[in-house]
mmCIF file of the protein (N, C-alpha, C, O) and its ligand, coordinates in Angstrom:
data_MODEL
# 
_entry.id   MODEL 
# 
loop_
_entity.id 
_entity.type 
_entity.pdbx_number_of_molecules 
1 polymer     1 
2 non-polymer 1 
# 
_entity_poly.entity_id                      1 
_entity_poly.type                           'polypeptide(L)' 
_entity_poly.nstd_linkage                   no 
_entity_poly.nstd_monomer                   no 
_entity_poly.pdbx_seq_one_letter_code       MCTVGGAPTGDLNFDDDRVKGKRYRCNECEEKFSHINPNRKPVCPSCESDNVTEI 
_entity_poly.pdbx_seq_one_letter_code_can   MCTVGGAPTGDLNFDDDRVKGKRYRCNECEEKFSHINPNRKPVCPSCESDNVTEI 
_entity_poly.pdbx_strand_id                 A 
# 
loop_
_entity_poly_seq.entity_id 
_entity_poly_seq.num 
_entity_poly_seq.mon_id 
_entity_poly_seq.hetero 
1 1  MET n 
1 2  CYS n 
1 3  THR n 
1 4  VAL n 
1 5  GLY n 
1 6  GLY n 
1 7  ALA n 
1 8  PRO n 
1 9  THR n 
1 10 GLY n 
1 11 ASP n 
1 12 LEU n 
1 13 ASN n 
1 14 PHE n 
1 15 ASP n 
1 16 ASP n 
1 17 ASP n 
1 18 ARG n 
1 19 VAL n 
1 20 LYS n 
1 21 GLY n 
1 22 LYS n 
1 23 ARG n 
1 24 TYR n 
1 25 ARG n 
1 26 CYS n 
1 27 ASN n 
1 28 GLU n 
1 29 CYS n 
1 30 GLU n 
1 31 GLU n 
1 32 LYS n 
1 33 PHE n 
1 34 SER n 
1 35 HIS n 
1 36 ILE n 
1 37 ASN n 
1 38 PRO n 
1 39 ASN n 
1 40 ARG n 
1 41 LYS n 
1 42 PRO n 
1 43 VAL n 
1 44 CYS n 
1 45 PRO n 
1 46 SER n 
1 47 CYS n 
1 48 GLU n 
1 49 SER n 
1 50 ASP n 
1 51 ASN n 
1 52 VAL n 
1 53 THR n 
1 54 GLU n 
1 55 ILE n 
# 
loop_
_struct_asym.id 
_struct_asym.entity_id 
A 1 
B 2 
# 
loop_
_chem_comp.id 
_chem_comp.type 
_chem_comp.mon_nstd_flag 
ALA 'L-peptide linking' y 
ARG 'L-peptide linking' y 
ASN 'L-peptide linking' y 
ASP 'L-peptide linking' y 
CYS 'L-peptide linking' y 
GLU 'L-peptide linking' y 
GLY 'peptide linking'   y 
HIS 'L-peptide linking' y 
ILE 'L-peptide linking' y 
LEU 'L-peptide linking' y 
LYS 'L-peptide linking' y 
MET 'L-peptide linking' y 
PHE 'L-peptide linking' y 
PRO 'L-peptide linking' y 
SER 'L-peptide linking' y 
THR 'L-peptide linking' y 
TYR 'L-peptide linking' y 
VAL 'L-peptide linking' y 
ZN  non-polymer         . 
# 
_pdbx_entity_nonpoly.entity_id   2 
_pdbx_entity_nonpoly.name        ? 
_pdbx_entity_nonpoly.comp_id     ZN 
# 
_pdbx_nonpoly_scheme.asym_id         B 
_pdbx_nonpoly_scheme.entity_id       2 
_pdbx_nonpoly_scheme.mon_id          ZN 
_pdbx_nonpoly_scheme.ndb_seq_num     1 
_pdbx_nonpoly_scheme.pdb_seq_num     101 
_pdbx_nonpoly_scheme.auth_seq_num    101 
_pdbx_nonpoly_scheme.pdb_mon_id      ZN 
_pdbx_nonpoly_scheme.auth_mon_id     ZN 
_pdbx_nonpoly_scheme.pdb_strand_id   A 
_pdbx_nonpoly_scheme.pdb_ins_code    . 
# 
loop_
_atom_site.group_PDB 
_atom_site.id 
_atom_site.type_symbol 
_atom_site.label_atom_id 
_atom_site.label_alt_id 
_atom_site.label_comp_id 
_atom_site.label_asym_id 
_atom_site.label_entity_id 
_atom_site.label_seq_id 
_atom_site.pdbx_PDB_ins_code 
_atom_site.Cartn_x 
_atom_site.Cartn_y 
_atom_site.Cartn_z 
_atom_site.occupancy 
_atom_site.B_iso_or_equiv 
_atom_site.pdbx_formal_charge 
_atom_site.auth_seq_id 
_atom_site.auth_comp_id 
_atom_site.auth_asym_id 
_atom_site.auth_atom_id 
_atom_site.pdbx_PDB_model_num 
ATOM   1   N  N  . MET A 1 1  ? 27.616 71.170 38.828  1.00 0.00 ? 1   MET A N  1 
ATOM   2   C  CA . MET A 1 1  ? 27.573 69.897 38.587  1.00 0.00 ? 1   MET A CA 1 
ATOM   3   C  C  . MET A 1 1  ? 25.998 69.545 38.151  1.00 0.00 ? 1   MET A C  1 
ATOM   4   O  O  . MET A 1 1  ? 25.641 68.840 37.207  1.00 0.00 ? 1   MET A O  1 
ATOM   5   N  N  . CYS A 1 2  ? 25.154 70.255 39.133  1.00 0.00 ? 2   CYS A N  1 
ATOM   6   C  CA . CYS A 1 2  ? 23.714 70.182 38.851  1.00 0.00 ? 2   CYS A CA 1 
ATOM   7   C  C  . CYS A 1 2  ? 23.114 71.482 38.033  1.00 0.00 ? 2   CYS A C  1 
ATOM   8   O  O  . CYS A 1 2  ? 21.910 71.640 37.831  1.00 0.00 ? 2   CYS A O  1 
ATOM   9   N  N  . THR A 1 3  ? 23.920 72.189 37.690  1.00 0.00 ? 3   THR A N  1 
ATOM   10  C  CA . THR A 1 3  ? 23.638 73.471 36.993  1.00 0.00 ? 3   THR A CA 1 
ATOM   11  C  C  . THR A 1 3  ? 23.150 73.239 35.482  1.00 0.00 ? 3   THR A C  1 
ATOM   12  O  O  . THR A 1 3  ? 24.008 72.778 34.729  1.00 0.00 ? 3   THR A O  1 
ATOM   13  N  N  . VAL A 1 4  ? 22.117 73.451 35.041  1.00 0.00 ? 4   VAL A N  1 
ATOM   14  C  CA . VAL A 1 4  ? 21.514 73.616 33.830  1.00 0.00 ? 4   VAL A CA 1 
ATOM   15  C  C  . VAL A 1 4  ? 21.180 74.899 33.247  1.00 0.00 ? 4   VAL A C  1 
ATOM   16  O  O  . VAL A 1 4  ? 20.600 75.723 33.954  1.00 0.00 ? 4   VAL A O  1 
ATOM   17  N  N  . GLY A 1 5  ? 21.501 75.197 31.929  1.00 0.00 ? 5   GLY A N  1 
ATOM   18  C  CA . GLY A 1 5  ? 21.275 76.453 31.365  1.00 0.00 ? 5   GLY A CA 1 
ATOM   19  C  C  . GLY A 1 5  ? 22.119 77.624 31.889  1.00 0.00 ? 5   GLY A C  1 
ATOM   20  O  O  . GLY A 1 5  ? 21.689 78.754 32.122  1.00 0.00 ? 5   GLY A O  1 
ATOM   21  N  N  . GLY A 1 6  ? 23.451 77.169 32.051  1.00 0.00 ? 6   GLY A N  1 
ATOM   22  C  CA . GLY A 1 6  ? 24.398 78.477 32.561  1.00 0.00 ? 6   GLY A CA 1 
ATOM   23  C  C  . GLY A 1 6  ? 25.046 78.978 31.556  1.00 0.00 ? 6   GLY A C  1 
ATOM   24  O  O  . GLY A 1 6  ? 24.307 79.345 30.643  1.00 0.00 ? 6   GLY A O  1 
ATOM   25  N  N  . ALA A 1 7  ? 26.236 79.139 31.379  1.00 0.00 ? 7   ALA A N  1 
ATOM   26  C  CA . ALA A 1 7  ? 26.909 79.914 30.109  1.00 0.00 ? 7   ALA A CA 1 
ATOM   27  C  C  . ALA A 1 7  ? 26.709 78.968 28.882  1.00 0.00 ? 7   ALA A C  1 
ATOM   28  O  O  . ALA A 1 7  ? 26.661 77.740 28.947  1.00 0.00 ? 7   ALA A O  1 
ATOM   29  N  N  . PRO A 1 8  ? 26.611 79.648 27.871  1.00 0.00 ? 8   PRO A N  1 
ATOM   30  C  CA . PRO A 1 8  ? 26.175 78.896 26.584  1.00 0.00 ? 8   PRO A CA 1 
ATOM   31  C  C  . PRO A 1 8  ? 27.420 78.377 26.095  1.00 0.00 ? 8   PRO A C  1 
ATOM   32  O  O  . PRO A 1 8  ? 27.842 78.895 25.061  1.00 0.00 ? 8   PRO A O  1 
ATOM   33  N  N  . THR A 1 9  ? 28.064 77.506 26.596  1.00 0.00 ? 9   THR A N  1 
ATOM   34  C  CA . THR A 1 9  ? 29.266 76.714 26.225  1.00 0.00 ? 9   THR A CA 1 
ATOM   35  C  C  . THR A 1 9  ? 28.557 75.790 25.033  1.00 0.00 ? 9   THR A C  1 
ATOM   36  O  O  . THR A 1 9  ? 27.386 75.412 24.995  1.00 0.00 ? 9   THR A O  1 
ATOM   37  N  N  . GLY A 1 10 ? 29.681 75.528 24.019  1.00 0.00 ? 10  GLY A N  1 
ATOM   38  C  CA . GLY A 1 10 ? 29.448 74.615 23.112  1.00 0.00 ? 10  GLY A CA 1 
ATOM   39  C  C  . GLY A 1 10 ? 28.593 75.439 21.914  1.00 0.00 ? 10  GLY A C  1 
ATOM   40  O  O  . GLY A 1 10 ? 28.249 74.787 20.928  1.00 0.00 ? 10  GLY A O  1 
ATOM   41  N  N  . ASP A 1 11 ? 28.351 76.442 21.970  1.00 0.00 ? 11  ASP A N  1 
ATOM   42  C  CA . ASP A 1 11 ? 27.686 77.301 20.702  1.00 0.00 ? 11  ASP A CA 1 
ATOM   43  C  C  . ASP A 1 11 ? 28.585 77.204 19.487  1.00 0.00 ? 11  ASP A C  1 
ATOM   44  O  O  . ASP A 1 11 ? 28.132 77.061 18.351  1.00 0.00 ? 11  ASP A O  1 
ATOM   45  N  N  . LEU A 1 12 ? 29.916 77.289 19.775  1.00 0.00 ? 12  LEU A N  1 
ATOM   46  C  CA . LEU A 1 12 ? 30.683 77.350 18.777  1.00 0.00 ? 12  LEU A CA 1 
ATOM   47  C  C  . LEU A 1 12 ? 31.326 75.869 18.332  1.00 0.00 ? 12  LEU A C  1 
ATOM   48  O  O  . LEU A 1 12 ? 32.297 75.714 17.592  1.00 0.00 ? 12  LEU A O  1 
ATOM   49  N  N  . ASN A 1 13 ? 30.644 74.967 18.885  1.00 0.00 ? 13  ASN A N  1 
ATOM   50  C  CA . ASN A 1 13 ? 31.176 73.566 18.431  1.00 0.00 ? 13  ASN A CA 1 
ATOM   51  C  C  . ASN A 1 13 ? 30.374 72.928 17.429  1.00 0.00 ? 13  ASN A C  1 
ATOM   52  O  O  . ASN A 1 13 ? 30.741 71.845 16.976  1.00 0.00 ? 13  ASN A O  1 
ATOM   53  N  N  . PHE A 1 14 ? 29.372 73.451 17.052  1.00 0.00 ? 14  PHE A N  1 
ATOM   54  C  CA . PHE A 1 14 ? 28.399 72.852 15.827  1.00 0.00 ? 14  PHE A CA 1 
ATOM   55  C  C  . PHE A 1 14 ? 29.315 72.632 14.598  1.00 0.00 ? 14  PHE A C  1 
ATOM   56  O  O  . PHE A 1 14 ? 30.249 73.333 14.209  1.00 0.00 ? 14  PHE A O  1 
ATOM   57  N  N  . ASP A 1 15 ? 28.827 71.504 14.094  1.00 0.00 ? 15  ASP A N  1 
ATOM   58  C  CA . ASP A 1 15 ? 29.610 71.328 12.801  1.00 0.00 ? 15  ASP A CA 1 
ATOM   59  C  C  . ASP A 1 15 ? 28.982 72.206 11.735  1.00 0.00 ? 15  ASP A C  1 
ATOM   60  O  O  . ASP A 1 15 ? 27.786 72.492 11.797  1.00 0.00 ? 15  ASP A O  1 
ATOM   61  N  N  . ASP A 1 16 ? 29.694 72.598 10.847  1.00 0.00 ? 16  ASP A N  1 
ATOM   62  C  CA . ASP A 1 16 ? 29.408 73.519 9.735   1.00 0.00 ? 16  ASP A CA 1 
ATOM   63  C  C  . ASP A 1 16 ? 28.293 73.044 9.041   1.00 0.00 ? 16  ASP A C  1 
ATOM   64  O  O  . ASP A 1 16 ? 27.441 73.904 8.815   1.00 0.00 ? 16  ASP A O  1 
ATOM   65  N  N  . ASP A 1 17 ? 28.061 71.920 8.643   1.00 0.00 ? 17  ASP A N  1 
ATOM   66  C  CA . ASP A 1 17 ? 26.987 71.433 7.731   1.00 0.00 ? 17  ASP A CA 1 
ATOM   67  C  C  . ASP A 1 17 ? 25.900 71.087 8.529   1.00 0.00 ? 17  ASP A C  1 
ATOM   68  O  O  . ASP A 1 17 ? 25.011 70.471 7.939   1.00 0.00 ? 17  ASP A O  1 
ATOM   69  N  N  . ARG A 1 18 ? 25.733 71.315 9.699   1.00 0.00 ? 18  ARG A N  1 
ATOM   70  C  CA . ARG A 1 18 ? 24.792 71.152 10.529  1.00 0.00 ? 18  ARG A CA 1 
ATOM   71  C  C  . ARG A 1 18 ? 23.862 72.541 10.657  1.00 0.00 ? 18  ARG A C  1 
ATOM   72  O  O  . ARG A 1 18 ? 22.634 72.521 10.579  1.00 0.00 ? 18  ARG A O  1 
ATOM   73  N  N  . VAL A 1 19 ? 24.614 73.677 10.855  1.00 0.00 ? 19  VAL A N  1 
ATOM   74  C  CA . VAL A 1 19 ? 24.147 74.675 11.167  1.00 0.00 ? 19  VAL A CA 1 
ATOM   75  C  C  . VAL A 1 19 ? 23.948 75.843 10.120  1.00 0.00 ? 19  VAL A C  1 
ATOM   76  O  O  . VAL A 1 19 ? 23.256 76.854 10.242  1.00 0.00 ? 19  VAL A O  1 
ATOM   77  N  N  . LYS A 1 20 ? 24.736 75.438 9.056   1.00 0.00 ? 20  LYS A N  1 
ATOM   78  C  CA . LYS A 1 20 ? 24.830 76.477 8.122   1.00 0.00 ? 20  LYS A CA 1 
ATOM   79  C  C  . LYS A 1 20 ? 24.152 76.198 6.682   1.00 0.00 ? 20  LYS A C  1 
ATOM   80  O  O  . LYS A 1 20 ? 24.830 76.017 5.671   1.00 0.00 ? 20  LYS A O  1 
ATOM   81  N  N  . GLY A 1 21 ? 22.786 76.185 6.697   1.00 0.00 ? 21  GLY A N  1 
ATOM   82  C  CA . GLY A 1 21 ? 22.105 76.090 5.551   1.00 0.00 ? 21  GLY A CA 1 
ATOM   83  C  C  . GLY A 1 21 ? 22.577 74.984 4.686   1.00 0.00 ? 21  GLY A C  1 
ATOM   84  O  O  . GLY A 1 21 ? 23.293 74.159 5.252   1.00 0.00 ? 21  GLY A O  1 
ATOM   85  N  N  . LYS A 1 22 ? 22.293 74.777 3.283   1.00 0.00 ? 22  LYS A N  1 
ATOM   86  C  CA . LYS A 1 22 ? 22.612 73.885 2.454   1.00 0.00 ? 22  LYS A CA 1 
ATOM   87  C  C  . LYS A 1 22 ? 23.988 73.878 1.697   1.00 0.00 ? 22  LYS A C  1 
ATOM   88  O  O  . LYS A 1 22 ? 24.579 74.908 1.373   1.00 0.00 ? 22  LYS A O  1 
ATOM   89  N  N  . ARG A 1 23 ? 24.415 72.656 1.461   1.00 0.00 ? 23  ARG A N  1 
ATOM   90  C  CA . ARG A 1 23 ? 25.630 72.378 0.873   1.00 0.00 ? 23  ARG A CA 1 
ATOM   91  C  C  . ARG A 1 23 ? 25.606 72.505 -0.607  1.00 0.00 ? 23  ARG A C  1 
ATOM   92  O  O  . ARG A 1 23 ? 24.648 72.065 -1.243  1.00 0.00 ? 23  ARG A O  1 
ATOM   93  N  N  . TYR A 1 24 ? 26.662 73.113 -1.214  1.00 0.00 ? 24  TYR A N  1 
ATOM   94  C  CA . TYR A 1 24 ? 26.707 73.170 -2.760  1.00 0.00 ? 24  TYR A CA 1 
ATOM   95  C  C  . TYR A 1 24 ? 28.083 72.675 -3.028  1.00 0.00 ? 24  TYR A C  1 
ATOM   96  O  O  . TYR A 1 24 ? 29.036 72.657 -2.249  1.00 0.00 ? 24  TYR A O  1 
ATOM   97  N  N  . ARG A 1 25 ? 28.020 72.248 -4.347  1.00 0.00 ? 25  ARG A N  1 
ATOM   98  C  CA . ARG A 1 25 ? 29.379 71.926 -5.048  1.00 0.00 ? 25  ARG A CA 1 
ATOM   99  C  C  . ARG A 1 25 ? 29.492 72.855 -6.294  1.00 0.00 ? 25  ARG A C  1 
ATOM   100 O  O  . ARG A 1 25 ? 28.524 72.929 -7.052  1.00 0.00 ? 25  ARG A O  1 
ATOM   101 N  N  . CYS A 1 26 ? 30.467 73.467 -6.509  1.00 0.00 ? 26  CYS A N  1 
ATOM   102 C  CA . CYS A 1 26 ? 30.820 74.150 -7.686  1.00 0.00 ? 26  CYS A CA 1 
ATOM   103 C  C  . CYS A 1 26 ? 30.997 73.300 -8.821  1.00 0.00 ? 26  CYS A C  1 
ATOM   104 O  O  . CYS A 1 26 ? 31.698 72.304 -8.647  1.00 0.00 ? 26  CYS A O  1 
ATOM   105 N  N  . ASN A 1 27 ? 30.447 73.518 -10.063 1.00 0.00 ? 27  ASN A N  1 
ATOM   106 C  CA . ASN A 1 27 ? 30.441 72.856 -11.242 1.00 0.00 ? 27  ASN A CA 1 
ATOM   107 C  C  . ASN A 1 27 ? 31.920 73.160 -11.916 1.00 0.00 ? 27  ASN A C  1 
ATOM   108 O  O  . ASN A 1 27 ? 32.521 72.307 -12.570 1.00 0.00 ? 27  ASN A O  1 
ATOM   109 N  N  . GLU A 1 28 ? 32.388 74.396 -11.684 1.00 0.00 ? 28  GLU A N  1 
ATOM   110 C  CA . GLU A 1 28 ? 33.510 75.089 -12.341 1.00 0.00 ? 28  GLU A CA 1 
ATOM   111 C  C  . GLU A 1 28 ? 34.668 74.403 -11.787 1.00 0.00 ? 28  GLU A C  1 
ATOM   112 O  O  . GLU A 1 28 ? 35.408 73.727 -12.502 1.00 0.00 ? 28  GLU A O  1 
ATOM   113 N  N  . CYS A 1 29 ? 34.868 74.567 -10.418 1.00 0.00 ? 29  CYS A N  1 
ATOM   114 C  CA . CYS A 1 29 ? 36.123 74.098 -9.837  1.00 0.00 ? 29  CYS A CA 1 
ATOM   115 C  C  . CYS A 1 29 ? 35.991 73.151 -8.787  1.00 0.00 ? 29  CYS A C  1 
ATOM   116 O  O  . CYS A 1 29 ? 36.985 72.867 -8.119  1.00 0.00 ? 29  CYS A O  1 
ATOM   117 N  N  . GLU A 1 30 ? 34.763 72.564 -8.531  1.00 0.00 ? 30  GLU A N  1 
ATOM   118 C  CA . GLU A 1 30 ? 34.359 71.636 -7.477  1.00 0.00 ? 30  GLU A CA 1 
ATOM   119 C  C  . GLU A 1 30 ? 34.733 71.931 -5.973  1.00 0.00 ? 30  GLU A C  1 
ATOM   120 O  O  . GLU A 1 30 ? 35.051 71.190 -5.043  1.00 0.00 ? 30  GLU A O  1 
ATOM   121 N  N  . GLU A 1 31 ? 34.590 73.168 -6.075  1.00 0.00 ? 31  GLU A N  1 
ATOM   122 C  CA . GLU A 1 31 ? 34.792 73.654 -4.413  1.00 0.00 ? 31  GLU A CA 1 
ATOM   123 C  C  . GLU A 1 31 ? 33.326 73.310 -4.011  1.00 0.00 ? 31  GLU A C  1 
ATOM   124 O  O  . GLU A 1 31 ? 32.294 73.362 -4.681  1.00 0.00 ? 31  GLU A O  1 
ATOM   125 N  N  . LYS A 1 32 ? 33.564 72.905 -2.586  1.00 0.00 ? 32  LYS A N  1 
ATOM   126 C  CA . LYS A 1 32 ? 32.181 72.746 -1.797  1.00 0.00 ? 32  LYS A CA 1 
ATOM   127 C  C  . LYS A 1 32 ? 32.039 73.790 -0.679  1.00 0.00 ? 32  LYS A C  1 
ATOM   128 O  O  . LYS A 1 32 ? 32.992 74.171 0.002   1.00 0.00 ? 32  LYS A O  1 
ATOM   129 N  N  . PHE A 1 33 ? 30.915 74.175 -0.557  1.00 0.00 ? 33  PHE A N  1 
ATOM   130 C  CA . PHE A 1 33 ? 30.851 75.193 0.386   1.00 0.00 ? 33  PHE A CA 1 
ATOM   131 C  C  . PHE A 1 33 ? 29.287 75.226 0.792   1.00 0.00 ? 33  PHE A C  1 
ATOM   132 O  O  . PHE A 1 33 ? 28.423 74.755 0.052   1.00 0.00 ? 33  PHE A O  1 
ATOM   133 N  N  . SER A 1 34 ? 29.023 75.786 1.952   1.00 0.00 ? 34  SER A N  1 
ATOM   134 C  CA . SER A 1 34 ? 27.712 76.057 2.574   1.00 0.00 ? 34  SER A CA 1 
ATOM   135 C  C  . SER A 1 34 ? 27.110 77.367 2.040   1.00 0.00 ? 34  SER A C  1 
ATOM   136 O  O  . SER A 1 34 ? 27.888 78.275 1.748   1.00 0.00 ? 34  SER A O  1 
ATOM   137 N  N  . HIS A 1 35 ? 25.802 77.535 1.892   1.00 0.00 ? 35  HIS A N  1 
ATOM   138 C  CA . HIS A 1 35 ? 25.126 78.629 1.558   1.00 0.00 ? 35  HIS A CA 1 
ATOM   139 C  C  . HIS A 1 35 ? 23.918 78.875 2.657   1.00 0.00 ? 35  HIS A C  1 
ATOM   140 O  O  . HIS A 1 35 ? 23.019 78.062 2.870   1.00 0.00 ? 35  HIS A O  1 
ATOM   141 N  N  . ILE A 1 36 ? 24.053 80.007 3.240   1.00 0.00 ? 36  ILE A N  1 
ATOM   142 C  CA . ILE A 1 36 ? 23.102 80.164 4.329   1.00 0.00 ? 36  ILE A CA 1 
ATOM   143 C  C  . ILE A 1 36 ? 21.910 80.996 3.921   1.00 0.00 ? 36  ILE A C  1 
ATOM   144 O  O  . ILE A 1 36 ? 20.804 80.640 4.330   1.00 0.00 ? 36  ILE A O  1 
ATOM   145 N  N  . ASN A 1 37 ? 22.025 82.133 3.112   1.00 0.00 ? 37  ASN A N  1 
ATOM   146 C  CA . ASN A 1 37 ? 21.048 83.002 2.887   1.00 0.00 ? 37  ASN A CA 1 
ATOM   147 C  C  . ASN A 1 37 ? 20.155 82.765 1.816   1.00 0.00 ? 37  ASN A C  1 
ATOM   148 O  O  . ASN A 1 37 ? 20.551 83.002 0.674   1.00 0.00 ? 37  ASN A O  1 
ATOM   149 N  N  . PRO A 1 38 ? 18.891 82.290 2.025   1.00 0.00 ? 38  PRO A N  1 
ATOM   150 C  CA . PRO A 1 38 ? 18.092 81.694 1.037   1.00 0.00 ? 38  PRO A CA 1 
ATOM   151 C  C  . PRO A 1 38 ? 17.349 82.762 0.104   1.00 0.00 ? 38  PRO A C  1 
ATOM   152 O  O  . PRO A 1 38 ? 16.639 82.448 -0.851  1.00 0.00 ? 38  PRO A O  1 
ATOM   153 N  N  . ASN A 1 39 ? 17.618 84.073 0.522   1.00 0.00 ? 39  ASN A N  1 
ATOM   154 C  CA . ASN A 1 39 ? 17.280 85.106 -0.402  1.00 0.00 ? 39  ASN A CA 1 
ATOM   155 C  C  . ASN A 1 39 ? 18.383 85.580 -1.517  1.00 0.00 ? 39  ASN A C  1 
ATOM   156 O  O  . ASN A 1 39 ? 18.246 86.486 -2.339  1.00 0.00 ? 39  ASN A O  1 
ATOM   157 N  N  . ARG A 1 40 ? 19.531 84.708 -1.318  1.00 0.00 ? 40  ARG A N  1 
ATOM   158 C  CA . ARG A 1 40 ? 20.514 85.114 -2.206  1.00 0.00 ? 40  ARG A CA 1 
ATOM   159 C  C  . ARG A 1 40 ? 20.880 83.750 -2.936  1.00 0.00 ? 40  ARG A C  1 
ATOM   160 O  O  . ARG A 1 40 ? 20.785 82.642 -2.408  1.00 0.00 ? 40  ARG A O  1 
ATOM   161 N  N  . LYS A 1 41 ? 21.355 84.024 -4.351  1.00 0.00 ? 41  LYS A N  1 
ATOM   162 C  CA . LYS A 1 41 ? 21.865 83.085 -5.131  1.00 0.00 ? 41  LYS A CA 1 
ATOM   163 C  C  . LYS A 1 41 ? 23.203 82.350 -4.619  1.00 0.00 ? 41  LYS A C  1 
ATOM   164 O  O  . LYS A 1 41 ? 24.165 83.026 -4.252  1.00 0.00 ? 41  LYS A O  1 
ATOM   165 N  N  . PRO A 1 42 ? 23.229 81.112 -4.609  1.00 0.00 ? 42  PRO A N  1 
ATOM   166 C  CA . PRO A 1 42 ? 24.639 80.572 -4.072  1.00 0.00 ? 42  PRO A CA 1 
ATOM   167 C  C  . PRO A 1 42 ? 25.576 80.726 -5.027  1.00 0.00 ? 42  PRO A C  1 
ATOM   168 O  O  . PRO A 1 42 ? 25.379 80.339 -6.179  1.00 0.00 ? 42  PRO A O  1 
ATOM   169 N  N  . VAL A 1 43 ? 26.712 81.319 -4.630  1.00 0.00 ? 43  VAL A N  1 
ATOM   170 C  CA . VAL A 1 43 ? 27.894 81.620 -5.363  1.00 0.00 ? 43  VAL A CA 1 
ATOM   171 C  C  . VAL A 1 43 ? 29.123 80.870 -4.830  1.00 0.00 ? 43  VAL A C  1 
ATOM   172 O  O  . VAL A 1 43 ? 29.370 80.746 -3.630  1.00 0.00 ? 43  VAL A O  1 
ATOM   173 N  N  . CYS A 1 44 ? 29.915 80.352 -5.892  1.00 0.00 ? 44  CYS A N  1 
ATOM   174 C  CA . CYS A 1 44 ? 31.048 79.593 -5.465  1.00 0.00 ? 44  CYS A CA 1 
ATOM   175 C  C  . CYS A 1 44 ? 32.073 80.797 -4.776  1.00 0.00 ? 44  CYS A C  1 
ATOM   176 O  O  . CYS A 1 44 ? 32.338 81.865 -5.328  1.00 0.00 ? 44  CYS A O  1 
ATOM   177 N  N  . PRO A 1 45 ? 32.530 80.398 -3.567  1.00 0.00 ? 45  PRO A N  1 
ATOM   178 C  CA . PRO A 1 45 ? 33.432 81.486 -2.807  1.00 0.00 ? 45  PRO A CA 1 
ATOM   179 C  C  . PRO A 1 45 ? 34.741 81.347 -3.493  1.00 0.00 ? 45  PRO A C  1 
ATOM   180 O  O  . PRO A 1 45 ? 35.493 82.307 -3.326  1.00 0.00 ? 45  PRO A O  1 
ATOM   181 N  N  . SER A 1 46 ? 35.243 80.253 -4.317  1.00 0.00 ? 46  SER A N  1 
ATOM   182 C  CA . SER A 1 46 ? 36.436 80.228 -4.987  1.00 0.00 ? 46  SER A CA 1 
ATOM   183 C  C  . SER A 1 46 ? 36.645 80.924 -6.115  1.00 0.00 ? 46  SER A C  1 
ATOM   184 O  O  . SER A 1 46 ? 37.601 81.655 -6.374  1.00 0.00 ? 46  SER A O  1 
ATOM   185 N  N  . CYS A 1 47 ? 35.486 80.605 -6.934  1.00 0.00 ? 47  CYS A N  1 
ATOM   186 C  CA . CYS A 1 47 ? 35.741 81.297 -8.394  1.00 0.00 ? 47  CYS A CA 1 
ATOM   187 C  C  . CYS A 1 47 ? 34.498 82.230 -8.743  1.00 0.00 ? 47  CYS A C  1 
ATOM   188 O  O  . CYS A 1 47 ? 34.400 82.864 -9.793  1.00 0.00 ? 47  CYS A O  1 
ATOM   189 N  N  . GLU A 1 48 ? 33.658 82.223 -7.819  1.00 0.00 ? 48  GLU A N  1 
ATOM   190 C  CA . GLU A 1 48 ? 32.533 83.286 -7.941  1.00 0.00 ? 48  GLU A CA 1 
ATOM   191 C  C  . GLU A 1 48 ? 31.420 82.781 -8.922  1.00 0.00 ? 48  GLU A C  1 
ATOM   192 O  O  . GLU A 1 48 ? 30.473 83.532 -9.153  1.00 0.00 ? 48  GLU A O  1 
ATOM   193 N  N  . SER A 1 49 ? 31.480 81.656 -9.458  1.00 0.00 ? 49  SER A N  1 
ATOM   194 C  CA . SER A 1 49 ? 30.495 81.109 -10.368 1.00 0.00 ? 49  SER A CA 1 
ATOM   195 C  C  . SER A 1 49 ? 29.199 80.597 -9.588  1.00 0.00 ? 49  SER A C  1 
ATOM   196 O  O  . SER A 1 49 ? 29.162 80.079 -8.472  1.00 0.00 ? 49  SER A O  1 
ATOM   197 N  N  . ASP A 1 50 ? 28.104 80.884 -10.494 1.00 0.00 ? 50  ASP A N  1 
ATOM   198 C  CA . ASP A 1 50 ? 26.861 80.444 -9.743  1.00 0.00 ? 50  ASP A CA 1 
ATOM   199 C  C  . ASP A 1 50 ? 26.388 79.176 -10.546 1.00 0.00 ? 50  ASP A C  1 
ATOM   200 O  O  . ASP A 1 50 ? 25.205 78.836 -10.570 1.00 0.00 ? 50  ASP A O  1 
ATOM   201 N  N  . ASN A 1 51 ? 27.366 78.514 -11.187 1.00 0.00 ? 51  ASN A N  1 
ATOM   202 C  CA . ASN A 1 51 ? 27.125 77.190 -11.784 1.00 0.00 ? 51  ASN A CA 1 
ATOM   203 C  C  . ASN A 1 51 ? 27.282 76.315 -10.639 1.00 0.00 ? 51  ASN A C  1 
ATOM   204 O  O  . ASN A 1 51 ? 28.389 75.796 -10.493 1.00 0.00 ? 51  ASN A O  1 
ATOM   205 N  N  . VAL A 1 52 ? 26.204 76.016 -9.654  1.00 0.00 ? 52  VAL A N  1 
ATOM   206 C  CA . VAL A 1 52 ? 26.565 75.102 -8.592  1.00 0.00 ? 52  VAL A CA 1 
ATOM   207 C  C  . VAL A 1 52 ? 25.412 74.224 -8.484  1.00 0.00 ? 52  VAL A C  1 
ATOM   208 O  O  . VAL A 1 52 ? 24.301 74.420 -8.976  1.00 0.00 ? 52  VAL A O  1 
ATOM   209 N  N  . THR A 1 53 ? 25.874 73.040 -7.650  1.00 0.00 ? 53  THR A N  1 
ATOM   210 C  CA . THR A 1 53 ? 24.728 72.106 -7.497  1.00 0.00 ? 53  THR A CA 1 
ATOM   211 C  C  . THR A 1 53 ? 24.444 71.698 -6.187  1.00 0.00 ? 53  THR A C  1 
ATOM   212 O  O  . THR A 1 53 ? 25.446 71.437 -5.521  1.00 0.00 ? 53  THR A O  1 
ATOM   213 N  N  . GLU A 1 54 ? 23.412 71.574 -5.656  1.00 0.00 ? 54  GLU A N  1 
ATOM   214 C  CA . GLU A 1 54 ? 23.135 71.228 -4.328  1.00 0.00 ? 54  GLU A CA 1 
ATOM   215 C  C  . GLU A 1 54 ? 23.481 69.874 -4.065  1.00 0.00 ? 54  GLU A C  1 
ATOM   216 O  O  . GLU A 1 54 ? 23.087 68.952 -4.779  1.00 0.00 ? 54  GLU A O  1 
ATOM   217 N  N  . ILE A 1 55 ? 24.295 69.702 -2.941  1.00 0.00 ? 55  ILE A N  1 
ATOM   218 C  CA . ILE A 1 55 ? 24.569 68.407 -2.566  1.00 0.00 ? 55  ILE A CA 1 
ATOM   219 C  C  . ILE A 1 55 ? 23.970 67.847 -1.125  1.00 0.00 ? 55  ILE A C  1 
ATOM   220 O  O  . ILE A 1 55 ? 24.202 66.692 -0.767  1.00 0.00 ? 55  ILE A O  1 
HETATM 221 ZN ZN . ZN  B 2 .  ? 34.070 77.409 -8.199  1.00 0.00 2 101 ZN  A ZN 1 
# 
């Protein structure tokens, strides 16, 4: 009850759009997805197009 900093519960409960980089929408198929790695170009996971818009 008075324990703080015990087991890291809740780590898996974050919302995707809070922890996973920027959000993009594909201009080809309108798929919405998160892109984490800033060193790589965001590519639609659905149709693999790089014609995407940050949202
Ligand atoms: Zn797409």
